[in-house]
N, C-alpha and C positions, 0 to 999 in steps of 0.2 A: 329883314324878315318883314312881311306885310300879313296882316291881318290872323296873326296869331290865335288860336282859341284854345290852347292848351289849359287845363285847370291849374298846372304848377310851371312855370318857365324858367329855367336856369339858364344863364348864358354866359360864357367869359371869351375874353380875349385880353391877349397879352398887349401886343402891338397892333395899331390898327383902329378900325372903325366898328362899332355895335350900334346897329340902328334898328328899333324894333318898332312896329305899330300894331296895337292889339285891336281887336274888334272894336267897332263903337260900340257894342252893347256891353263891353269888360265893366265888371264890377269886382273890385277887392282891393288888395296891397299892393305896392311896386317900391322896388328900391332899386336905385344907380349907385355905384361906388366906382370911382376912379381915383386913386390917390395923387395920381400924376398926369391926370389926362384931363378932358373937358366934359362937363355933363351939361346935359340939356334935356328937360322934361316938359312937354308942353299937350296940349288939348284942344280940341274943337271949340268953338265959341259957345254951342248952345250946352254943354256940360256944366257952365256955370259953377255953384256954388257945390254941386256933389263932387267937384275934382278939388281934392284939398291936400296941400303939402304941408306935413306935419314938421319935417326937419329938411334945412338945406344949408348945406356948406360947400367950400370949394371941392371937397372930396365925397361927397353924398348927397343924395337926394330922396327922400322918403317919403311917402303919402298914399292916398288912397282915392277910390271912385266909389261914391254912395250910390246906391240903386236908386230909380226913380220911387217916389212915395208909394204909389199905387202897385208896384210890383216885389216890394221888399220881400214878401214871404215866398215867393217863387224862385228865387236868384240865388244860383250856386257861386259864391265866394272864388275867387282865383288870386293867384300870387304871381308876380314877375319880379325876378331877382336879377340885375344885368351887372356884370364886373368888369372889369379892365384895370391893367397895370399903368401901361403908357398909351394908352388909347383914348378915342372919343366914344361915348356913350350918348345915345338918343332913344327918348321914349316917347311916344306920341300916342295919344289917345283921340280918336276922330269923333265927330259928332256921329249918335247912331243915325241910322237910317230912317228917312221918312217911310211911310207906306207907298207912297208914290215913288220913290226910289227903287223900292225892291219890286214895284212893280213893271219897272220899266228897265231892269237890268237885260243884257244881251244875254239869254241864257245859252246862246250858241257855243260859249267859251268853258262852259262847265262839265 
């Protein structure tokens, strides 16, 4: 799943791969669990200190992405929960789009 913009996302697989990339403007909590699988959470370089992992073990990664200081009062917090039993779980928070990138998207595909 790519660019998932739901306020609360809960996804689960027993076997296989669960890969989720939230939008670059994601702000909120995330948790990924897989007691017998492989977990990976990553982020774009520009998120820096706004991305924080609160807990990381072989079976769990839990953390959050904070809002930028200048927009904290207008942000809606979201949550992502990803679970697998014998699967691989990957979560990625990309860099937010710049004004230039938004202005130069190919709008014919939307």
